[in-house]
N, C-alpha and C positions, 0 to 999 in steps of 0.2 A: 772400400778404394779410397784411398788417401789423397788427392789433391796438392797438388802447390799450390803454397799461399801468395794468394796474387791474381794466380789465373781464372778466365769465364769459365773456368770448369770445377774449381775451386764453388765459385759461386752458386751453382746451378745444383755441384748435390750439398750445401748449406738451404736452399729454395727446394729441394725434393726430400730432404728428412722433414719439412712440418707440413707439407701434404696431410690434409685431414682435419689438421688445428683448424679448432671454430673456437671464438672468444669465450670467456667465462661470463661475462655478463655485457652493460648496451658498449663495446665499441673495447672490451678489456683487453687486456691483450699483452703475455711480453713484450711484444714490440711498440707498443706505447706506452709500456713503462720505459724501454730501452730510449727513446725520443722523448722524453719527457711530455709527452699525451698521450695519457691514458683518459679511454674516455671518448677522445676522437676521431672519426672515422679515422681507418688506419693501411690501408693498404702499400701507403709511402714509408711510415713507420716501418714495414713485413719488411720491406726492399733495402731503406737504410739497413737496418737487423741482416735480414742473408750478407748487405755486403761487407759492415764490419767484421759477421764469422768470417769469411776469406779472404779477409785482410785487402779489400779493395777500399779504395778513398775516394766518395763520391755527395758532390752535395748533397745537405739536405728534402729531403723529395715527400717534408711532408705534407708539402705544400702541396701539392702535383704537379698545379698551373705555372710555378715559380719555380721549382724547378725542370720544368719545361724550358724554359725562360729562362735559366743559369745557363744549361745545358747549351741556349745555342748562343747566350755571348761566352761561351767556353768554344768555340766553330766548333759541336760534338754532336750537330743537330745531323741527321739524315732525317730524309724523307722516303729515302726506298732503300731495300736491297739491306734489309736488317742480317747483323749474327750474331748466332754464342751469346749470349751474357747482353744483348745490348738492351736496353732500357723502350720497354712499349710504354708512350702514350698515346690515352683514352677521352672520348668524350662522345658517348656516347647518342644520339638522335631521339628526340625527345620525351626525355629525361627532366627536363624541367633544367639544366646547369645548361649553360648553350658556351660551355669551355673543358678546359685538358678537367679531368676529376677522378682521374683512376688510372694507375700504373701497372706491369709487371715487368716476370723478365723473360726475355727473348728465349726458352730453352728447346727450340725444334720450328725448321724454317720448309716450307715450302713453296706452291707460285705462288698463292691466288694470299694462301693465311699466316698466319707464325701460332709456333703453339706459347702460351705462356703462364706463369706458375704467377697465381697472381694471390696475394693476401684479402681482405674482408669481400670475395664477392662472394656466390653462389649458385647453385643449379642452372636456376627456371626465377629466382627473381632478380631480388637489385643486386645490379652487376658491382655495381658499387659503395655497394655498405650491405653486404648480405653475409656476414660473417662467419669465413673457414676462408679458408686454404686454400684452393684449388690451378690444376690446369687446365685451362682454359682455352677452345682454339677461337681465334682473333684472326677478321678477314683484310687484311690492306687495302687501305683506302674508302674505307665502311664506318667501324666504329677508330681505327687507330690515325692518325691525329700527326705519328712523326715516334723517329724515334732517338735515345740517347745512347753515346757509344765513349759509355767511360774506357779508363785506360787502360790495360791488362800487363798482366808481366805475359807474355810470349807461354806459347802449350806448342809443340805437336802431337801428343798424344790422342787417346778418347776419350772423349765425353760421357756423363754419367748415361745410361741409359734412359729413357723416359718415358714412360709408359702410363696413362690413365688410368689410374685404381678405379675396384670396382667395391674394394670395403668400407664398408662405413665409418666414419667419422672418429678422431682421437681428441681426449682432453689431454693441455699439455696445459 
């Protein structure tokens, strides 16, 4: 299904189409090429690429900490009550990086967690530099620091169905 440009539904559809994509070398992806940051950790580049596909303007998220700061500066920071299409900013305790170091796109909201589509993560390995686009469940108040709420075109229709895939990764 094609969703209207500028909507959270179109963003989620763009991100869902990328699930399973793996990097072609050490942090080498089309997302990094898009943001001119190829070879660097690419979770933020993935987010910027998806937003571009959906025709939604956001500040650069290549540096996730700077992106979070910009969302706060713009008054678009949310501490709780996430919504579909929100940016989910994360800091993983005990990973040696004591700051926001990862980002995903909220695609489903639960009582105490969210499902996010994230670039450059992995199943059980490195969560912030794992080399793959995946759907991940994240706990509110644990690794999630907060949310950024982009400005979307209003949309009242159904959103893309999000199902955690079991298939092997695909190369792009």
